[in-house]
Structure formats: structure tokens, C-alpha cells
N, CA and C atoms as a LAMMPS dump frame, in Angstrom:
ITEM: TIMESTEP
0
ITEM: NUMBER OF ATOMS
492
ITEM: BOX BOUNDS ff ff ff
-5.0000000000000000e+02 5.0000000000000000e+02
-5.0000000000000000e+02 5.0000000000000000e+02
-5.0000000000000000e+02 5.0000000000000000e+02
ITEM: ATOMS id mol type element x y z
1 1 1 N -66.184 14.512 8.863
2 1 2 C -64.783 14.423 9.194
3 1 3 C -64.055 13.437 8.291
4 2 1 N -64.672 12.347 7.945
5 2 2 C -64.008 11.364 7.104
6 2 3 C -63.755 11.931 5.709
7 3 1 N -64.648 12.798 5.223
8 3 2 C -64.449 13.432 3.926
9 3 3 C -63.227 14.357 3.96
10 4 1 N -63.084 15.075 5.05
11 4 2 C -61.944 15.975 5.204
12 4 3 C -60.639 15.174 5.312
13 5 1 N -60.649 14.065 6.044
14 5 2 C -59.475 13.207 6.186
15 5 3 C -59.102 12.593 4.841
16 6 1 N -60.098 12.15 4.071
17 6 2 C -59.837 11.595 2.76
18 6 3 C -59.215 12.652 1.838
19 7 1 N -59.681 13.858 1.915
20 7 2 C -59.141 14.955 1.102
21 7 3 C -57.684 15.238 1.467
22 8 1 N -57.355 15.228 2.763
23 8 2 C -55.966 15.474 3.207
24 8 3 C -55.042 14.343 2.767
25 9 1 N -55.503 13.095 2.849
26 9 2 C -54.683 11.965 2.422
27 9 3 C -54.429 12.001 0.915
28 10 1 N -55.434 12.37 0.15
29 10 2 C -55.268 12.469 -1.298
30 10 3 C -54.258 13.56 -1.65
31 11 1 N -54.362 14.686 -0.945
32 11 2 C -53.416 15.774 -1.188
33 11 3 C -51.995 15.367 -0.786
34 12 1 N -51.865 14.599 0.285
35 12 2 C -50.557 14.135 0.751
36 12 3 C -49.926 13.175 -0.264
37 13 1 N -50.74 12.304 -0.872
38 13 2 C -50.225 11.365 -1.866
39 13 3 C -49.732 12.079 -3.125
40 14 1 N -50.362 13.161 -3.512
41 14 2 C -49.969 13.886 -4.723
42 14 3 C -48.749 14.767 -4.503
43 15 1 N -48.45 15.168 -3.285
44 15 2 C -47.345 16.073 -2.991
45 15 3 C -46.018 15.32 -3.112
46 16 1 N -45.092 15.822 -3.95
47 16 2 C -43.781 15.2 -4.147
48 16 3 C -42.659 16.101 -3.642
49 17 1 N -42.939 16.991 -2.743
50 17 2 C -41.954 17.958 -2.254
51 17 3 C -40.791 17.325 -1.505
52 18 1 N -40.965 16.23 -0.82
53 18 2 C -39.893 15.61 -0.035
54 18 3 C -39.206 14.467 -0.747
55 19 1 N -39.523 14.223 -2.004
56 19 2 C -38.956 13.082 -2.724
57 19 3 C -37.441 13.212 -2.904
58 20 1 N -36.968 14.403 -3.125
59 20 2 C -35.534 14.608 -3.364
60 20 3 C -34.727 14.259 -2.116
61 21 1 N -35.183 14.678 -0.952
62 21 2 C -34.446 14.392 0.281
63 21 3 C -34.47 12.903 0.603
64 22 1 N -35.543 12.23 0.272
65 22 2 C -35.617 10.781 0.495
66 22 3 C -34.654 10.061 -0.444
67 23 1 N -34.61 10.466 -1.704
68 23 2 C -33.672 9.852 -2.649
69 23 3 C -32.232 10.114 -2.229
70 24 1 N -31.949 11.306 -1.753
71 24 2 C -30.614 11.626 -1.273
72 24 3 C -30.256 10.763 -0.062
73 25 1 N -31.19 10.582 0.847
74 25 2 C -30.941 9.76 2.036
75 25 3 C -30.689 8.304 1.651
76 26 1 N -31.3 7.848 0.591
77 26 2 C -31.075 6.466 0.146
78 26 3 C -29.726 6.298 -0.546
79 27 1 N -29.257 7.294 -1.263
80 27 2 C -27.995 7.17 -2
81 27 3 C -26.77 7.626 -1.203
82 28 1 N -26.961 8.382 -0.127
83 28 2 C -25.82 8.902 0.645
84 28 3 C -24.906 7.801 1.186
85 29 1 N -25.409 6.727 1.804
86 29 2 C -24.483 5.69 2.289
87 29 3 C -23.633 5.075 1.18
88 30 1 N -24.225 4.843 0.03
89 30 2 C -23.465 4.29 -1.086
90 30 3 C -22.388 5.262 -1.559
91 31 1 N -22.71 6.537 -1.63
92 31 2 C -21.719 7.541 -2.043
93 31 3 C -20.581 7.629 -1.025
94 32 1 N -20.891 7.549 0.267
95 32 2 C -19.85 7.604 1.295
96 32 3 C -18.922 6.389 1.217
97 33 1 N -19.48 5.196 1.003
98 33 2 C -18.649 3.998 0.864
99 33 3 C -17.768 4.113 -0.374
100 34 1 N -18.306 4.594 -1.465
101 34 2 C -17.527 4.779 -2.687
102 34 3 C -16.406 5.799 -2.476
103 35 1 N -16.699 6.889 -1.804
104 35 2 C -15.681 7.904 -1.509
105 35 3 C -14.58 7.317 -0.624
106 36 1 N -14.958 6.572 0.409
107 36 2 C -13.966 5.954 1.293
108 36 3 C -13.092 4.974 0.528
109 37 1 N -13.695 4.227 -0.377
110 37 2 C -12.923 3.277 -1.171
111 37 3 C -11.928 4.003 -2.081
112 38 1 N -12.329 5.082 -2.692
113 38 2 C -11.438 5.85 -3.572
114 38 3 C -10.272 6.442 -2.78
115 39 1 N -10.567 7.041 -1.626
116 39 2 C -9.515 7.632 -0.792
117 39 3 C -8.554 6.555 -0.307
118 40 1 N -9.092 5.445 0.166
119 40 2 C -8.244 4.38 0.695
120 40 3 C -7.414 3.731 -0.403
121 41 1 N -7.973 3.576 -1.572
122 41 2 C -7.202 3.015 -2.682
123 41 3 C -6.037 3.928 -3.056
124 42 1 N -6.28 5.218 -3.083
125 42 2 C -5.203 6.167 -3.374
126 42 3 C -4.106 6.147 -2.336
127 43 1 N -4.486 6.127 -1.057
128 43 2 C -3.48 6.091 0.014
129 43 3 C -2.678 4.797 -0.02
130 44 1 N -3.359 3.674 -0.271
131 44 2 C -2.676 2.387 -0.305
132 44 3 C -1.693 2.336 -1.47
133 45 1 N -2.101 2.822 -2.633
134 45 2 C -1.208 2.838 -3.787
135 45 3 C -0.01 3.739 -3.526
136 46 1 N -0.245 4.887 -2.913
137 46 2 C 0.839 5.808 -2.599
138 46 3 C 1.831 5.154 -1.629
139 47 1 N 1.326 4.504 -0.589
140 47 2 C 2.196 3.847 0.384
141 47 3 C 2.985 2.711 -0.265
142 48 1 N 2.319 1.942 -1.108
143 48 2 C 3.001 0.843 -1.792
144 48 3 C 4.119 1.381 -2.686
145 49 1 N 3.843 2.436 -3.435
146 49 2 C 4.859 3.024 -4.31
147 49 3 C 6.021 3.604 -3.494
148 50 1 N 5.739 4.172 -2.326
149 50 2 C 6.81 4.683 -1.46
150 50 3 C 7.695 3.549 -0.969
151 51 1 N 7.087 2.408 -0.621
152 51 2 C 7.871 1.253 -0.176
153 51 3 C 8.709 0.693 -1.324
154 52 1 N 8.142 0.636 -2.513
155 52 2 C 8.9 0.168 -3.685
156 52 3 C 10.083 1.093 -3.949
157 53 1 N 9.87 2.388 -3.837
158 53 2 C 10.963 3.353 -4.039
159 53 3 C 12.039 3.177 -2.969
160 54 1 N 11.63 2.893 -1.724
161 54 2 C 12.611 2.658 -0.663
162 54 3 C 13.449 1.418 -0.92
163 55 1 N 12.825 0.34 -1.389
164 55 2 C 13.565 -0.883 -1.718
165 55 3 C 14.506 -0.613 -2.888
166 56 1 N 14.051 0.155 -3.86
167 56 2 C 14.91 0.497 -5.006
168 56 3 C 16.117 1.324 -4.543
169 57 1 N 15.898 2.276 -3.632
170 57 2 C 17.006 3.074 -3.107
171 57 3 C 18 2.204 -2.348
172 58 1 N 17.501 1.27 -1.55
173 58 2 C 18.387 0.376 -0.8
174 58 3 C 19.193 -0.502 -1.753
175 59 1 N 18.579 -0.952 -2.819
176 59 2 C 19.279 -1.784 -3.796
177 59 3 C 20.374 -0.986 -4.495
178 60 1 N 20.07 0.242 -4.865
179 60 2 C 21.097 1.101 -5.49
180 60 3 C 22.266 1.335 -4.535
181 61 1 N 21.941 1.561 -3.262
182 61 2 C 22.99 1.801 -2.275
183 61 3 C 23.895 0.574 -2.145
184 62 1 N 23.302 -0.607 -2.059
185 62 2 C 24.09 -1.834 -1.943
186 62 3 C 24.948 -2.026 -3.191
187 63 1 N 24.387 -1.731 -4.343
188 63 2 C 25.129 -1.915 -5.594
189 63 3 C 26.35 -1.042 -5.707
190 64 1 N 26.377 0.058 -4.996
191 64 2 C 27.515 0.97 -5.083
192 64 3 C 28.397 0.968 -3.839
193 65 1 N 27.85 0.615 -2.686
194 65 2 C 28.606 0.726 -1.442
195 65 3 C 29.302 -0.568 -1.043
196 66 1 N 28.789 -1.689 -1.505
197 66 2 C 29.342 -2.977 -1.087
198 66 3 C 30.399 -3.434 -2.083
199 67 1 N 31.385 -4.16 -1.592
200 67 2 C 32.459 -4.657 -2.453
201 67 3 C 32.478 -6.17 -2.373
202 68 1 N 31.835 -6.812 -3.312
203 68 2 C 31.799 -8.274 -3.391
204 68 3 C 32.247 -8.666 -4.792
205 69 1 N 32.874 -9.802 -4.931
206 69 2 C 33.324 -10.285 -6.235
207 69 3 C 32.918 -11.746 -6.41
208 70 1 N 32.99 -12.197 -7.649
209 70 2 C 32.71 -13.591 -7.972
210 70 3 C 34.025 -14.337 -8.15
211 71 1 N 34.086 -15.541 -7.586
212 71 2 C 35.25 -16.399 -7.751
213 71 3 C 34.738 -17.814 -8.001
214 72 1 N 34.826 -18.261 -9.235
215 72 2 C 34.339 -19.583 -9.655
216 72 3 C 32.869 -19.786 -9.295
217 73 1 N 32.061 -18.767 -9.517
218 73 2 C 30.618 -18.876 -9.268
219 73 3 C 30.196 -18.621 -7.837
220 74 1 N 31.147 -18.367 -6.938
221 74 2 C 30.822 -18.074 -5.538
222 74 3 C 31.067 -16.607 -5.255
223 75 1 N 30.215 -16.033 -4.419
224 75 2 C 30.383 -14.637 -4.026
225 75 3 C 31.388 -14.595 -2.88
226 76 1 N 32.42 -13.76 -3.018
227 76 2 C 33.426 -13.62 -1.968
228 76 3 C 33.477 -12.17 -1.509
229 77 1 N 33.904 -11.983 -0.287
230 77 2 C 33.997 -10.648 0.296
231 77 3 C 33.034 -10.512 1.467
232 78 1 N 33.351 -9.589 2.335
233 78 2 C 32.515 -9.355 3.505
234 78 3 C 31.481 -8.29 3.189
235 79 1 N 30.196 -8.547 3.525
236 79 2 C 29.175 -7.512 3.259
237 79 3 C 29.471 -6.241 4.049
238 80 1 N 29.365 -5.117 3.391
239 80 2 C 29.595 -3.829 4.028
240 80 3 C 28.299 -3.204 4.552
241 81 1 N 27.167 -3.688 4.07
242 81 2 C 25.87 -3.103 4.417
243 81 3 C 25.053 -4.149 5.173
244 82 1 N 24.606 -3.796 6.38
245 82 2 C 23.822 -4.728 7.188
246 82 3 C 22.337 -4.637 6.828
247 83 1 N 21.577 -5.645 7.254
248 83 2 C 20.133 -5.632 7.02
249 83 3 C 19.464 -4.493 7.788
250 84 1 N 20.018 -4.13 8.951
251 84 2 C 19.467 -3.001 9.715
252 84 3 C 19.639 -1.69 8.946
253 85 1 N 20.786 -1.542 8.269
254 85 2 C 21 -0.335 7.452
255 85 3 C 20.04 -0.314 6.261
256 86 1 N 19.79 -1.482 5.677
257 86 2 C 18.831 -1.556 4.57
258 86 3 C 17.424 -1.196 5.039
259 87 1 N 17.049 -1.666 6.223
260 87 2 C 15.737 -1.322 6.787
261 87 3 C 15.611 0.181 6.998
262 88 1 N 16.676 0.819 7.459
263 88 2 C 16.664 2.276 7.656
264 88 3 C 16.505 3.01 6.323
265 89 1 N 17.177 2.532 5.285
266 89 2 C 17.066 3.171 3.969
267 89 3 C 15.645 3.033 3.432
268 90 1 N 15.053 1.85 3.565
269 90 2 C 13.682 1.645 3.076
270 90 3 C 12.704 2.502 3.868
271 91 1 N 12.865 2.557 5.187
272 91 2 C 11.961 3.367 6.014
273 91 3 C 12.12 4.854 5.749
274 92 1 N 13.307 5.289 5.338
275 92 2 C 13.529 6.701 5.028
276 92 3 C 12.626 7.158 3.881
277 93 1 N 12.345 6.272 2.946
278 93 2 C 11.46 6.6 1.84
279 93 3 C 10.004 6.749 2.265
280 94 1 N 9.647 6.217 3.424
281 94 2 C 8.263 6.283 3.897
282 94 3 C 7.995 7.514 4.753
283 95 1 N 9.03 8.217 5.164
284 95 2 C 8.84 9.387 6.025
285 95 3 C 8.419 10.597 5.214
286 96 1 N 7.88 11.557 5.92
287 96 2 C 7.502 12.804 5.272
288 96 3 C 6.068 12.774 4.817
289 97 1 N 5.611 13.905 4.37
290 97 2 C 4.246 14.006 3.912
291 97 3 C 3.318 14.412 5.044
292 98 1 N 2.15 14.85 4.688
293 98 2 C 1.163 15.3 5.666
294 98 3 C 0.389 14.124 6.236
295 99 1 N 0.073 13.153 5.391
296 99 2 C -0.727 12.008 5.804
297 99 3 C 0.207 10.884 6.224
298 100 1 N -0.085 10.25 7.356
299 100 2 C 0.722 9.126 7.825
300 100 3 C 0.608 7.962 6.846
301 101 1 N 1.712 7.276 6.635
302 101 2 C 1.723 6.16 5.694
303 101 3 C 1.079 4.932 6.333
304 102 1 N 0.164 4.28 5.646
305 102 2 C -0.464 3.083 6.196
306 102 3 C 0.323 1.816 5.876
307 103 1 N 1.65 1.859 6.089
308 103 2 C 2.481 0.706 5.744
309 103 3 C 3.552 0.524 6.805
310 104 1 N 3.866 -0.73 7.075
311 104 2 C 4.927 -1.071 8.015
312 104 3 C 5.87 -2.037 7.307
313 105 1 N 7.154 -1.737 7.333
314 105 2 C 8.136 -2.634 6.752
315 105 3 C 8.53 -3.631 7.836
316 106 1 N 8.267 -4.909 7.595
317 106 2 C 8.542 -5.945 8.59
318 106 3 C 9.997 -6.402 8.547
319 107 1 N 10.46 -6.807 7.392
320 107 2 C 11.833 -7.298 7.252
321 107 3 C 12.435 -6.797 5.951
322 108 1 N 13.739 -6.604 5.973
323 108 2 C 14.497 -6.269 4.765
324 108 3 C 15.769 -7.107 4.803
325 109 1 N 16.053 -7.798 3.703
326 109 2 C 17.259 -8.628 3.635
327 109 3 C 17.986 -8.361 2.328
328 110 1 N 19.282 -8.474 2.389
329 110 2 C 20.114 -8.359 1.196
330 110 3 C 20.698 -9.709 0.852
331 111 1 N 20.756 -10.028 -0.431
332 111 2 C 21.294 -11.311 -0.879
333 111 3 C 22.194 -11.061 -2.092
334 112 1 N 23.191 -11.919 -2.26
335 112 2 C 24.15 -11.762 -3.343
336 112 3 C 24.27 -13.074 -4.099
337 113 1 N 24.393 -12.974 -5.422
338 113 2 C 24.636 -14.16 -6.233
339 113 3 C 25.487 -13.76 -7.438
340 114 1 N 26.181 -14.752 -7.988
341 114 2 C 27.005 -14.506 -9.17
342 114 3 C 26.18 -14.755 -10.419
343 115 1 N 26.306 -13.85 -11.367
344 115 2 C 25.645 -14.022 -12.653
345 115 3 C 26.46 -15.005 -13.485
346 116 1 N 25.794 -16.043 -13.976
347 116 2 C 26.506 -17.051 -14.753
348 116 3 C 26.945 -16.522 -16.112
349 117 1 N 26.227 -15.537 -16.645
350 117 2 C 26.523 -15.024 -17.982
351 117 3 C 27.809 -14.213 -18.04
352 118 1 N 27.993 -13.279 -17.079
353 118 2 C 29.117 -12.354 -17.196
354 118 3 C 29.997 -12.278 -15.954
355 119 1 N 29.699 -13.033 -14.92
356 119 2 C 30.555 -13.071 -13.747
357 119 3 C 30.403 -11.906 -12.799
358 120 1 N 29.381 -11.073 -12.96
359 120 2 C 29.15 -9.971 -12.036
360 120 3 C 28.358 -10.462 -10.832
361 121 1 N 28.528 -9.757 -9.723
362 121 2 C 27.719 -10.04 -8.538
363 121 3 C 26.396 -9.293 -8.688
364 122 1 N 25.302 -9.989 -8.467
365 122 2 C 23.965 -9.393 -8.495
366 122 3 C 23.488 -9.267 -7.048
367 123 1 N 23.182 -8.052 -6.645
368 123 2 C 22.656 -7.801 -5.296
369 123 3 C 21.14 -7.708 -5.376
370 124 1 N 20.467 -8.384 -4.462
371 124 2 C 19.014 -8.358 -4.394
372 124 3 C 18.591 -7.927 -3.003
373 125 1 N 17.706 -6.949 -2.935
374 125 2 C 17.13 -6.512 -1.661
375 125 3 C 15.665 -6.915 -1.683
376 126 1 N 15.252 -7.652 -0.651
377 126 2 C 13.859 -8.107 -0.543
378 126 3 C 13.274 -7.579 0.759
379 127 1 N 12.037 -7.161 0.709
380 127 2 C 11.361 -6.631 1.89
381 127 3 C 9.969 -7.231 1.988
382 128 1 N 9.505 -7.371 3.217
383 128 2 C 8.121 -7.773 3.465
384 128 3 C 7.448 -6.617 4.183
385 129 1 N 6.312 -6.19 3.662
386 129 2 C 5.611 -5.025 4.205
387 129 3 C 4.159 -5.383 4.487
388 130 1 N 3.571 -4.691 5.457
389 130 2 C 2.164 -4.86 5.8
390 130 3 C 1.45 -3.539 5.579
391 131 1 N 0.433 -3.554 4.728
392 131 2 C -0.399 -2.374 4.482
393 131 3 C -1.6 -2.425 5.408
394 132 1 N -1.827 -1.357 6.181
395 132 2 C -2.996 -1.266 7.05
396 132 3 C -4.051 -0.386 6.384
397 133 1 N -5.29 -0.822 6.447
398 133 2 C -6.384 -0.073 5.86
399 133 3 C -7.226 0.539 6.979
400 134 1 N -7.116 1.842 7.219
401 134 2 C -7.82 2.445 8.351
402 134 3 C -9.328 2.532 8.194
403 135 1 N -9.867 2.457 6.99
404 135 2 C -11.318 2.532 6.8
405 135 3 C -11.953 1.153 6.83
406 136 1 N -11.348 0.216 7.536
407 136 2 C -11.852 -1.145 7.568
408 136 3 C -13.27 -1.202 8.119
409 137 1 N -13.597 -0.379 9.086
410 137 2 C -14.939 -0.369 9.662
411 137 3 C -16.005 -0.047 8.633
412 138 1 N -15.71 0.868 7.739
413 138 2 C -16.675 1.219 6.693
414 138 3 C -16.844 0.051 5.723
415 139 1 N -15.736 -0.628 5.385
416 139 2 C -15.846 -1.759 4.476
417 139 3 C -16.613 -2.908 5.125
418 140 1 N -16.482 -3.061 6.434
419 140 2 C -17.203 -4.133 7.125
420 140 3 C -18.699 -3.857 7.192
421 141 1 N -19.111 -2.609 7.019
422 141 2 C -20.541 -2.325 6.922
423 141 3 C -21.129 -2.933 5.652
424 142 1 N -20.329 -2.972 4.6
425 142 2 C -20.789 -3.508 3.324
426 142 3 C -20.631 -5.028 3.279
427 143 1 N -19.459 -5.514 3.685
428 143 2 C -19.173 -6.95 3.685
429 143 3 C -18.844 -7.341 5.12
430 144 1 N -19.741 -8.085 5.768
431 144 2 C -19.586 -8.369 7.193
432 144 3 C -18.35 -9.194 7.513
433 145 1 N -18.037 -10.221 6.744
434 145 2 C -16.889 -11.085 7.018
435 145 3 C -15.658 -10.626 6.246
436 146 1 N -15.405 -9.332 6.277
437 146 2 C -14.311 -8.775 5.5
438 146 3 C -12.986 -8.92 6.243
439 147 1 N -11.95 -9.373 5.537
440 147 2 C -10.591 -9.451 6.074
441 147 3 C -9.732 -8.368 5.45
442 148 1 N -10.253 -7.165 5.344
443 148 2 C -9.538 -6.078 4.696
444 148 3 C -8.706 -5.258 5.674
445 149 1 N -8.371 -5.787 6.83
446 149 2 C -7.605 -5.031 7.806
447 149 3 C -6.159 -4.833 7.429
448 150 1 N -5.524 -5.889 6.9
449 150 2 C -4.111 -5.831 6.549
450 150 3 C -3.858 -6.62 5.268
451 151 1 N -2.883 -6.146 4.529
452 151 2 C -2.429 -6.853 3.333
453 151 3 C -0.913 -6.968 3.445
454 152 1 N -0.384 -8.182 3.353
455 152 2 C 1.056 -8.405 3.422
456 152 3 C 1.579 -8.557 1.997
457 153 1 N 2.614 -7.767 1.667
458 153 2 C 3.19 -7.792 0.32
459 153 3 C 4.689 -8.033 0.399
460 154 1 N 5.223 -8.643 -0.647
461 154 2 C 6.666 -8.87 -0.759
462 154 3 C 7.198 -7.974 -1.87
463 155 1 N 8.282 -7.265 -1.568
464 155 2 C 8.906 -6.348 -2.52
465 155 3 C 10.346 -6.798 -2.737
466 156 1 N 10.833 -6.65 -3.961
467 156 2 C 12.215 -7.014 -4.206
468 156 3 C 12.753 -6.259 -5.424
469 157 1 N 14.058 -6.03 -5.418
470 157 2 C 14.721 -5.362 -6.532
471 157 3 C 16.151 -5.872 -6.61
472 158 1 N 16.698 -5.932 -7.802
473 158 2 C 18.058 -6.439 -8.022
474 158 3 C 18.857 -5.443 -8.846
475 159 1 N 20.17 -5.466 -8.629
476 159 2 C 21.077 -4.636 -9.422
477 159 3 C 22.44 -5.299 -9.49
478 160 1 N 23.199 -4.918 -10.48
479 160 2 C 24.558 -5.385 -10.627
480 160 3 C 25.457 -4.604 -9.677
481 161 1 N 26.411 -5.28 -9.05
482 161 2 C 27.37 -4.607 -8.188
483 161 3 C 28.348 -3.834 -9.066
484 162 1 N 28.534 -2.569 -8.754
485 162 2 C 29.427 -1.72 -9.54
486 162 3 C 30.794 -1.652 -8.87
487 163 1 N 31.792 -1.259 -9.63
488 163 2 C 33.138 -1.067 -9.093
489 163 3 C 33.978 -2.307 -9.118
490 164 1 N 33.592 -3.299 -9.899
491 164 2 C 34.365 -4.531 -9.943
492 164 3 C 35.367 -4.475 -11.073
């Protein structure tokens, strides 16, 4: 019996039929983490670009809709566009699409200053946004103390006030 057992063990050691499935099982978790990272990076970049486009649209709107002038280096006139309206314009750029945007616009503010060079009013729209990463659980499998749940970013754009 021991001779027969030795023969079976020797034959088992030489057989490489299951090696491919074992190698696949070892590389599958790494491939899944890499795929999740690629998908999440694409979604995050898309959401960030949508927020930047929304801030740019709000800045263009302020530059054309508001009537402010410079008087001895001071901005005069009543603002025609509220911060709530700016928030609505920025959020409008985030709507649509099949996939939900992983971004939240926290605050949007408009600011005005006089340009010292030419006396035009410069309108600046600034926003603070939070990017949420939904695949955080997968990233925490790789890095246990990962703080990849949220990223807070500041966005801003400036334009010259037109119609002066």
C-alpha cells in the first residue's frame, strides 16, 4: 500500500493542470482593486470637471447680469445675483447623466473687486465642494487606515464685468 501511495503522490506532484486557476485566484483581487481604482478615478475627475464648469458658468452669468462699477478703487452698486442663485447655477451643471455625481457643492460665494490697471470690476465666484468616493470599502481592504472617504476642494473663477 505504501508503494501505491508513493506512486499517487509522485503523480500528483507532476500534474500542473490546476496551476492556471490558482494563479488566477491569486491575481484576481489585485485586478479588481485596480479596476475599482480606474473607475473611481474617472468618476471623480468627471465630477470635478462638472463642478469647475458650473463655477465657470456662474462666473459668466455674474459678469453679464450684474451691474457694478468702480469709483476711486471701490466697487459701487447693488449686487443683482445672490449666492443662492450662484449655488443653483453651479448645481445645474452637476445634474443629468446616467451615473450619479459623487460631488456635493457646500458653499458658493460671489466677490467683487476693482482692477487697479484699468478700472474694471472683476467678479470672482468661489465654491467649496466635497467629493465622495463610493468604493472606499475596497480601498480600505488595501490600506487599513485609509481616509479616502471624502476630498474637500476649493474652486474659483474670475471674469471682468461687462456692460460698463
